[in-house]
C-alpha positions, 0 to 999 in steps of 0.5 A: 306614270305610263298612263296608269299601267303599272300595278298598285302593288308595284307602285306601293313598293316603289314608295316603300323603297325610294326616298320620298319627302312628304310621300312624294318623290324628289326629281332625282328619285323620279328620274331614276324611276323613269329611266329604269322603266324606259330602259328595263333591259339594261343592267342598271335598270334591272338592278333598280327594279330588282331592289324594289321587287326583292322586298326582304332584301334577300338577294333573290326572288322566289315564287312567293315574291312573284305571286305577290306582284302577280296579284297586282296584275290580277287586281288590274285585270279584274277591272278590265274586260280581259278573257282568260287569266292564266293561273299563277303556276303557269306564269311562274313556270314561264318566268322560270323557263325564260330566266333559267336560273342557276338555282331552280327555286329562286331568281337572282339579279345575275340570272335576270341579266344573264338570261337577256329577258330580264326586262320582259320578266319584270315587266309582265309582273308590274305592268298590265300592258306588258303582261297583256302583250306577252299573254297575247303574243301569239295572236298579235304575231299575225297582225304584225305580219300583215303590216309588213308587206316584205317577204323574209326568206 
């Protein structure tokens, strides 16, 4: 799916959490999966993805959960010619800054929905392209600006 940009860690959790038949998803499970990934900012998609990432069904994500999924990103980065890989603490701090959770030690589904950036937050932990785009957003802005010849005042 998605030209293999989803981390093996995330895919493993999908198959642990979703109903499968002989190790394969049925059409409905695949459709739920595909729709959640296509509409990552919708409350329904955030709920779907949150359930997969909340491996202990505790109702929140803590730094250990984030670290677990970040290791999947690191594994994929090791196979690609990327430069600097930010330490987990930097990524964790950025995530908590984006979400601004009610409890500063954990992120709930409600926090992800309320912050308006829940799809991005989860994407940078499960999708190597989303992570790379987020990490390189500042260097990509000038490229995007040169493609747009209009001047915004």
